[in-house]
Structure formats: C-alpha cells, structure tokens
N, C-alpha and C positions, 0 to 999 in steps of 0.2 A: 565831561560826560559823567553821569551818575550811575549808570547801570553797567552790569558786567557785560551784557551784550554790546553796549555802546563802546566800552573800553576795548573789548575784543575786536570789534570792527576797526577801531582807531589804531590798534596795534598792527593789524593786518595791513592797513593802508600805509603805515609807517615802514613796515618791513618791505612792502612792495616798492616804496620809493627808494629805499636803500638798495634793493635788488636791481632796480632799473638804473640807478646811478653808478652801480658797481661798488658801492661801499661795502656791500655784502657779496663777496665773490664766491664762486664754486670752490669747495674745499675748505672754506672758513669754518671753524668750530667755535661755538659759543656755549657757555654754560647757562643753565636756567637763571642763576644769580646774575650773570652779566646781562642777560636779556631783560631781567627785571629793572636793572639800573639803566640800561640803554634807553628803554622805552617808558620808564616811569610808571609801570603798572605792577599789579600784584602777581604772585606766583600762580594763582588760579587763572588769571587772565592769560599769562604767558603759556600755561599748559594748554588752555583751550585754543589759543592761536597756533601753537606748535602742532596740535592735533590736526587742524585744518591744513596747515602747510605740509604735513606728512601725507595727507590724503591727496594733495595736489602734486606730490612727487618732488616738492621743492627742498625739503629737508629730511634728514634721517636722524632720529633721536635714539640714543643708546645710553644705558646706565653706565656711569663711570667714564663715559666718553664725552657726552654732551650732544649738542644739536649741530649737525654738519650740513652745510649748504651743498646740495647735489648739483651735478652738471645741468645746464639749462635744457639740454636735449631730453632730459628725463622728466621735465615738468609737464603738467597736463595742459597741452597746447590749446585745447578747446575751452578751458575754463575762463569765464568772464573775468575772474580775478587776474589771471595771468595776462590776458589780453589787455586789461586796463593798465596793469603795471608796465608791460612792454611799450604800450602807447605813450607812457609818460617818460620814457627813456630814449637813449640814442638809437634804439632799434625801431623807432616808431614807423618809419616808412616801410621797412621790411615786414613789420607786423601787418600793416595795412595791405601790402601787396599779397601776403600769404592768405589773409582773410578774403581778399578780393578774388583770388584764384579759387578758393573753396566755394565762395558764393556763386562763382560762375558755373561751377559744376552742379550746384544744388538749386538755386532759385529759379532758373528758367524751367527746370522740370517741375518744381513746386507750382509755378504759375500754370503750366499745362494741366497738372492734376487738379488745381483749384478750379479751372474752367469747367470741369465735369463733376467736382465733388463739393464745391463751396455751398454753404447753406445761404438762405436769403439774408440773414443778419450779417454774415461775413461779406457778402457781395455789397451790401449797403455800406458797411464800414470801409471797404476799399474805395468806394466812390466818394464817400465823405472825406476820407483822409487825403485822397488825390485833390479834391476841391480845396481843402485846407492848405495843401502845399502850394497850390496855384496862388491863393490870396496872400499867404505869408511870404512866399518866395518872391513875389513881385514887390512886396513892401520891404524886402530885405530883413525881415524879422526871423533871423536864423534860429533863435531859441524855440519859438513856436513852430517854425517849419520842421525842426528836428522832431518835435513831438508827433506831428502828423506823419513824418517819414518813418519813424519807428513803428507807429501804429500800422502803417501800410504794410511794411515788410513782415512784422510779426503776425499780422492777420493772414497775409498770403501764405506764410509757412504753415500756419495752423489749418488754413483752408485746403491745403494739399491733401489732407486726410492721411498723412504719413507721420507717425509719431516721431520717427527719427529726424525728419525734416523739422518738425515743430520744436524739437528739443534744441535746435540751433538758434532759436529766437533770441535768447539772451546774448549769445555771441555776436549775432548780427547787430543787435541793438547797441552793444558796446562799441563795435567798429564804427557805426554811424555816429554815435555820441562822441567818439574820439576825434573824428574829423572836425567837428564843431568846437570841441573843448580845446583843441590844440591849433585852432586857427588855420585849418587846412581846407576850409570851404571858401569859395569866392564870395564877395560881398553880397551878391545875389545869385542864387542857384541858376544854372544854365536853363534857359527856356525850354530847350528840347528835352532835358531830363525831366522837367516838370510835366511836359506834354506826354512823355512816354509813360509816366505813372498813370496819368489819366487814361491812356490807351490800354494799358494792362487791365485797369479796373473795368473798362468797357468790354474788353475781350472776355474777361472772366464772367461778367454779367451775361454776355451773349453766348457763353459756352464755346467760344472759339479758342480751343487749346493751342492750335498752331500759332495764331497771332499773339496769344498771351506769352508763349514760350519765346518767340522771336523778339518781342519787344522787351521782355524782362532781360534777355541777354544783352540788349543794348544798354539798359540801365546799369547793370552790374559791370559791364565792360567799361563804361564811361567812368564809373566810380573808381574802378581799379586803375585805369590809365591816368586819372587825375593826380594820383599820389605815387605813381611808379617812377622812381628816379631814373630809370633806364630809358 
C-alpha cells in the first residue's frame, strides 16, 4: 500500500489479528521502535494506529513506558474494529452470541418503530433487499445474499427514526459479515429466515408495528441460536 491511510489500516488489521490470536496479550508492553519493526511501517503510521487503539481502550501509551495492552474487558465492545478482530479469533462464537443478544434487544423494537416512521424510500429498500435475499439465497450465492442482508438490516435500523439504533448499523453489518466470512452460514440460508425478512418488509410497508416486531424477533433469535454453542 502506498498511502499513509492504507498503511494505517493495514497495521490496525495486523494488530487485530495478533490480539485475536493472543500473540499480543493484556499487560504486554511494546515500544514505538518495536512496533515499527514488528509491523514494518513508519513511526508516523505507528503513532496514528496507536491513537486509534487508545480511543478503542485497547492500549495505553505513556512516555518512557511504551504502549501497554489493556485488559479485554476495557476495550470498546461495540466498535466494528473490535468485533471484527474478535470474530477472527477463538472467541468467535462468544462474540456472535453477545451481538445476537444485543440485536435481540434492539432490532425488534427498531422494526416496530420503522412500521410507523419509515419513509417511502426506506420501505422500498426493505422490499427490494428482501427480494434480493430470496433470489440469491435460493441460488446459494452467499456473497450477494450478504449484501442484501446488510442493506436490509441497516435500512431497518435507520428507518426506526432512532439515532442510537441507527448508530448500531456498522456493528450489525460486521456481525452479519463475520458469519459469512468465517463459514458459519449454511450452504443456503434457511427458507423461513428468508421468508421472515420478506414478512418484516411487508409489515413495515403496511404500518403493522406488532407484526414487524414479532417477526424481527424470530429473525434475530434464529441468527443467535445458529451460532450459540450451548
């Protein structure tokens, strides 16, 4: 990569992989020089990456001490970065379960709100995305299915008219992507799951908040249960 932004992102991904694998464990202390050598980037790139990691609660940087990895409990659990990294490691199923539980508390309510607050464009997007899921899911095209799935859920959260709910869109998108990226999806999505998305889109279009909430609860519960090891 030739740009600072690209190298900065590359280093963050590399750090994330090391965090997920345990190569960088809580309590480990690294100097800026060592980070330069470890990841093969400039001091400027290291400092930019460390600044992001500090904002995420992952490291603490102190003069004459270095960069210390903080306990995982102090990391920004809702950050898409943290979610992506945890999904790449041995905590994958725990991460998906936690996100599933969060989604179960949010998305059914978002669907109910969307039934009374969605604008015509959002309603149309939900219908189109659900239709795309039907076609690509039946074909077993999981890559394109994921695109429609992410569009459906992010649109629904935005259509809730609740900025806090909408802010969770990147988190939900990362969780959905993680299932596909790490081969946790069946070869073809469950027909009932596809049908439920269509039913939610229809309920939102008709302004039926109760049906939208009830059916969205089925969608999120199925996704959670599919990856819950218990």
